[in-house]
N, CA, C and O atoms as a DFTB+ gen file, in Angstrom:
336 C
 N C O
     1  1       2.644     -26.246      58.924
     2  2       2.249     -26.472      57.283
     3  2       3.348     -25.956      56.526
     4  3       3.946     -24.914      56.795
     5  1       3.615     -26.795      55.479
     6  2       4.738     -26.295      54.512
     7  2       4.331     -25.413      53.586
     8  3       3.188     -25.483      53.136
     9  1       5.153     -24.530      53.205
    10  2       4.994     -23.463      52.176
    11  2       4.954     -23.966      50.844
    12  3       5.967     -24.511      50.407
    13  1       3.876     -23.860      50.091
    14  2       3.890     -24.297      48.807
    15  2       4.260     -22.951      47.752
    16  3       3.809     -21.829      47.981
    17  1       4.943     -23.186      46.845
    18  2       5.304     -22.144      46.012
    19  2       4.665     -22.108      44.517
    20  3       4.182     -23.141      44.051
    21  1       4.672     -21.051      43.872
    22  2       3.875     -21.008      42.491
    23  2       4.667     -21.796      41.594
    24  3       4.035     -22.349      40.694
    25  1       5.978     -21.984      41.636
    26  2       6.623     -22.879      40.997
    27  2       6.026     -24.361      40.960
    28  3       5.745     -25.055      39.982
    29  1       5.908     -24.659      42.458
    30  2       5.017     -26.160      42.522
    31  2       3.897     -26.131      41.975
    32  3       3.549     -27.065      41.252
    33  1       3.167     -25.155      42.180
    34  2       1.670     -25.356      41.774
    35  2       1.748     -25.125      40.057
    36  3       1.054     -25.855      39.350
    37  1       2.441     -24.296      39.565
    38  2       2.625     -24.448      38.178
    39  2       2.923     -25.744      37.429
    40  3       2.451     -26.134      36.361
    41  1       3.833     -26.331      38.251
    42  2       4.508     -27.714      37.606
    43  2       3.478     -28.914      37.609
    44  3       3.727     -30.047      37.198
    45  1       2.120     -28.419      38.214
    46  2       1.168     -29.479      38.403
    47  2       0.175     -29.385      37.011
    48  3      -0.657     -30.219      36.654
    49  1       0.491     -28.262      36.430
    50  2      -0.493     -28.102      35.155
    51  2       0.324     -28.262      33.992
    52  3       1.371     -27.662      33.749
    53  1      -0.368     -29.304      33.153
    54  2       0.394     -29.441      31.848
    55  2       0.128     -28.373      30.528
    56  3      -0.944     -27.802      30.326
    57  1       1.069     -28.271      29.878
    58  2       0.598     -27.487      28.554
    59  2      -0.670     -27.722      28.024
    60  3      -1.242     -26.706      27.629
    61  1      -1.228     -28.703      27.913
    62  2      -2.594     -29.076      27.631
    63  2      -3.474     -28.477      28.462
    64  3      -4.311     -27.739      27.944
    65  1      -3.476     -28.642      29.763
    66  2      -4.134     -27.853      30.773
    67  2      -4.243     -26.389      30.444
    68  3      -5.313     -25.780      30.445
    69  1      -2.980     -25.817      30.139
    70  2      -2.951     -24.400      29.891
    71  2      -4.078     -23.987      28.714
    72  3      -5.063     -23.254      28.804
    73  1      -3.576     -24.700      27.646
    74  2      -4.242     -24.438      26.372
    75  2      -5.760     -24.723      26.642
    76  3      -6.558     -23.804      26.456
    77  1      -6.167     -25.853      27.037
    78  2      -7.540     -26.015      27.302
    79  2      -8.326     -24.758      28.014
    80  3      -9.190     -24.026      27.529
    81  1      -7.751     -24.751      29.301
    82  2      -8.556     -23.598      30.145
    83  2      -8.646     -22.227      29.302
    84  3      -9.663     -21.536      29.236
    85  1      -7.557     -21.976      28.739
    86  2      -7.403     -20.613      27.992
    87  2      -8.973     -20.824      26.947
    88  3      -9.913     -20.030      26.917
    89  1      -8.869     -21.932      26.290
    90  2     -10.010     -21.781      25.173
    91  2     -11.397     -21.865      25.926
    92  3     -12.337     -21.143      25.593
    93  1     -11.467     -22.659      26.818
    94  2     -12.838     -22.713      27.428
    95  2     -13.274     -21.712      28.389
    96  3     -14.285     -21.926      29.059
    97  1     -12.627     -20.675      28.514
    98  2     -12.770     -19.575      29.443
    99  2     -13.069     -18.411      28.704
   100  3     -13.656     -17.462      29.223
   101  1     -12.689     -18.422      27.485
   102  2     -12.674     -17.212      26.452
   103  2     -13.965     -16.559      26.845
   104  3     -14.974     -17.241      27.025
   105  1     -13.962     -15.229      26.986
   106  2     -15.536     -14.544      27.109
   107  2     -15.924     -14.492      28.497
   108  3     -16.769     -13.653      28.807
   109  1     -15.476     -15.202      29.325
   110  2     -15.779     -15.170      30.868
   111  2     -15.709     -13.725      31.634
   112  3     -14.737     -12.983      31.492
   113  1     -16.648     -13.449      32.326
   114  2     -16.514     -12.110      32.828
   115  2     -15.608     -11.919      33.888
   116  3     -15.324     -10.817      34.357
   117  1     -15.117     -13.093      34.295
   118  2     -13.830     -13.165      35.394
   119  2     -12.645     -12.875      34.449
   120  3     -11.783     -12.143      34.936
   121  1     -12.452     -13.284      33.270
   122  2     -11.326     -13.066      32.589
   123  2     -10.986     -14.650      32.163
   124  3     -11.556     -15.646      32.609
   125  1      -9.984     -14.617      31.255
   126  2      -9.449     -16.033      30.685
   127  2      -8.671     -16.417      31.826
   128  3      -7.949     -15.677      32.495
   129  1      -8.890     -17.682      31.992
   130  2      -7.908     -18.552      32.920
   131  2      -6.725     -18.863      32.263
   132  3      -6.828     -19.633      31.307
   133  1      -5.576     -18.423      32.568
   134  2      -4.467     -18.710      32.172
   135  2      -3.486     -19.391      33.304
   136  3      -2.814     -18.703      34.072
   137  1      -3.488     -20.607      33.309
   138  2      -2.464     -21.516      34.321
   139  2      -1.176     -21.472      34.128
   140  3      -0.347     -22.168      34.714
   141  1      -0.939     -20.553      33.199
   142  2       0.550     -20.307      33.163
   143  2       1.005     -19.012      34.031
   144  3       2.154     -18.712      34.358
   145  1      -0.089     -18.390      34.289
   146  2       0.075     -17.067      35.057
   147  2      -0.379     -17.000      36.668
   148  3      -1.522     -17.258      37.045
   149  1       0.410     -16.717      37.301
   150  2      -0.004     -16.887      38.981
   151  2      -1.237     -16.108      39.171
   152  3      -2.181     -16.638      39.757
   153  1      -1.334     -14.776      38.687
   154  2      -2.410     -13.970      39.112
   155  2      -3.742     -14.452      38.527
   156  3      -4.738     -14.466      39.249
   157  1      -3.795     -14.802      37.400
   158  2      -4.758     -15.443      36.851
   159  2      -5.270     -16.706      37.608
   160  3      -6.463     -16.813      37.894
   161  1      -4.455     -17.551      37.891
   162  2      -4.811     -18.880      38.819
   163  2      -5.221     -18.440      39.902
   164  3      -6.278     -18.868      40.366
   165  1      -4.652     -17.706      40.400
   166  2      -5.155     -17.125      41.787
   167  2      -6.468     -16.555      41.928
   168  3      -7.085     -16.682      42.986
   169  1      -7.039     -15.809      40.738
   170  2      -8.306     -15.340      40.378
   171  2      -9.292     -16.573      40.372
   172  3     -10.406     -16.524      40.894
   173  1      -8.838     -17.553      39.807
   174  2      -9.554     -18.817      39.495
   175  2      -9.516     -19.812      40.726
   176  3     -10.170     -20.854      40.777
   177  1      -8.783     -19.414      41.573
   178  2      -8.155     -20.778      42.565
   179  2      -9.567     -21.400      43.170
   180  3      -9.765     -22.592      42.936
   181  1     -10.419     -20.779      43.822
   182  2     -11.562     -21.686      44.378
   183  2     -12.270     -22.540      43.154
   184  3     -12.501     -23.725      43.392
   185  1     -12.617     -22.031      41.904
   186  2     -13.038     -22.843      40.987
   187  2     -12.186     -24.116      40.575
   188  3     -12.692     -25.221      40.381
   189  1     -10.784     -23.823      40.460
   190  2      -9.966     -24.818      40.052
   191  2     -10.233     -25.942      41.394
   192  3     -10.711     -27.075      41.340
   193  1      -9.792     -25.260      42.452
   194  2      -9.754     -26.549      43.588
   195  2     -11.091     -27.280      43.688
   196  3     -11.031     -28.473      43.986
   197  1     -12.211     -26.766      43.493
   198  2     -13.531     -27.448      43.392
   199  2     -13.340     -28.394      42.614
   200  3     -13.517     -29.515      43.091
   201  1     -12.951     -28.297      41.276
   202  2     -12.838     -29.210      40.201
   203  2     -11.755     -30.458      40.383
   204  3     -11.984     -31.643      40.137
   205  1     -10.490     -29.873      40.887
   206  2      -9.564     -30.878      40.857
   207  2      -9.918     -31.833      42.386
   208  3      -9.784     -33.055      42.435
   209  1     -10.344     -31.046      43.462
   210  2     -10.952     -31.843      44.589
   211  2     -11.965     -33.093      44.011
   212  3     -11.871     -34.223      44.491
   213  1     -12.840     -32.804      43.047
   214  2     -13.849     -33.647      42.745
   215  2     -13.575     -34.683      41.552
   216  3     -14.381     -35.397      40.955
   217  1     -12.179     -34.545      41.389
   218  2     -11.562     -35.551      40.201
   219  2     -11.957     -34.859      38.592
   220  3     -11.717     -35.432      37.530
   221  1     -12.458     -33.820      38.698
   222  2     -13.293     -33.498      37.487
   223  2     -12.252     -32.727      36.723
   224  3     -12.608     -32.380      35.597
   225  1     -10.977     -32.369      37.119
   226  2     -10.018     -31.531      36.470
   227  2      -8.770     -32.360      36.767
   228  3      -8.803     -33.088      37.758
   229  1      -7.585     -32.320      35.946
   230  2      -7.732     -32.367      34.410
   231  2      -8.499     -33.378      33.780
   232  3      -8.620     -34.481      34.312
   233  1      -9.036     -33.100      32.676
   234  2      -9.867     -34.126      32.216
   235  2      -8.827     -35.465      31.818
   236  3      -7.785     -35.466      31.162
   237  1      -9.499     -36.498      32.440
   238  2      -8.822     -37.872      32.088
   239  2      -7.865     -38.138      32.998
   240  3      -7.617     -39.324      33.217
   241  1      -7.138     -37.114      33.710
   242  2      -6.083     -37.492      34.549
   243  2      -6.297     -36.671      35.867
   244  3      -5.751     -35.568      35.892
   245  1      -7.125     -37.117      37.128
   246  2      -7.361     -36.537      37.992
   247  2      -5.960     -36.301      38.710
   248  3      -5.011     -36.966      38.295
   249  1      -5.745     -35.361      39.808
   250  2      -4.623     -35.092      40.401
   251  2      -4.537     -35.901      41.477
   252  3      -5.585     -35.985      42.118
   253  1      -3.393     -36.676      41.977
   254  2      -3.154     -37.332      43.162
   255  2      -3.473     -36.537      44.298
   256  3      -3.519     -35.310      44.202
   257  1      -3.715     -37.181      45.448
   258  2      -4.223     -36.344      46.657
   259  2      -3.127     -35.509      47.182
   260  3      -3.419     -34.512      47.843
   261  1      -1.571     -35.896      46.897
   262  2      -0.518     -34.819      47.482
   263  2      -0.911     -33.443      46.330
   264  3      -0.880     -32.323      46.840
   265  1      -1.182     -33.512      45.187
   266  2      -1.246     -32.199      44.457
   267  2      -2.322     -31.525      44.850
   268  3      -2.277     -30.295      44.850
   269  1      -3.529     -32.236      45.274
   270  2      -4.539     -31.559      45.709
   271  2      -4.229     -30.847      47.133
   272  3      -4.699     -29.737      47.381
   273  1      -3.629     -31.363      47.811
   274  2      -3.137     -30.800      49.106
   275  2      -2.450     -29.746      48.961
   276  3      -2.635     -28.723      49.621
   277  1      -1.574     -29.890      48.071
   278  2      -0.381     -28.823      47.788
   279  2      -1.318     -27.457      47.383
   280  3      -1.150     -26.353      47.900
   281  1      -2.254     -27.745      46.436
   282  2      -3.344     -26.544      45.909
   283  2      -3.909     -25.908      46.984
   284  3      -3.893     -24.684      47.117
   285  1      -4.501     -26.816      47.900
   286  2      -5.369     -26.399      49.036
   287  2      -4.436     -25.493      50.041
   288  3      -4.755     -24.448      50.609
   289  1      -3.260     -26.160      50.089
   290  2      -2.188     -25.429      50.936
   291  2      -1.980     -23.976      50.337
   292  3      -2.164     -23.014      51.082
   293  1      -1.661     -23.811      49.219
   294  2      -1.437     -22.655      48.422
   295  2      -2.495     -21.716      48.806
   296  3      -2.237     -20.731      49.497
   297  1      -3.701     -21.987      48.375
   298  2      -4.870     -21.389      48.818
   299  2      -4.945     -20.683      50.006
   300  3      -5.177     -19.477      50.088
   301  1      -4.717     -21.566      51.073
   302  2      -4.819     -21.184      52.400
   303  2      -3.606     -19.881      52.700
   304  3      -3.766     -18.797      53.261
   305  1      -2.551     -20.400      52.171
   306  2      -1.316     -19.343      52.039
   307  2      -1.531     -17.927      51.446
   308  3      -0.669     -17.049      51.396
   309  1      -2.835     -17.833      50.997
   310  2      -3.212     -16.596      49.988
   311  2      -2.690     -16.561      48.579
   312  3      -2.545     -15.509      47.956
   313  1      -2.435     -17.659      48.139
   314  2      -1.802     -17.919      46.909
   315  2      -0.611     -17.054      46.364
   316  3      -0.694     -16.365      45.348
   317  1       0.425     -17.158      47.094
   318  2       1.576     -16.594      47.047
   319  2       2.149     -16.778      45.357
   320  3       2.142     -17.834      44.724
   321  1       2.542     -15.677      44.955
   322  2       2.936     -15.507      43.661
   323  2       4.560     -15.682      43.265
   324  3       5.072     -16.106      42.229
   325  1       5.220     -15.133      44.633
   326  2       6.876     -15.216      44.515
   327  2       7.081     -16.714      45.150
   328  3       6.228     -17.382      45.734
   329  1       8.460     -17.062      44.872
   330  2       8.880     -18.378      45.142
   331  2       9.881     -18.228      46.293
   332  3      10.770     -19.064      46.456
   333  1       9.722     -17.060      47.169
   334  2      10.672     -16.980      48.406
   335  2       9.933     -17.293      49.528
   336  3      10.467     -17.298      50.637
């Protein structure tokens, strides 16, 4: 299984995605989802994956299967935040 880096995962989110998720997760007990921050993305990883796998996120532009696979692999690898 190939190693997936945070840089690869981060590149899959647009600035529009980042801004949108910060807005809609304001006040969430889990904290605001900041897709620009690895630790925040890691905290929300299972919810993110559920939605991208079901083509419910990002709005209007579902991820290609390769990106979904990358995210799933990153999760299996315990969501590493370093790129080494």
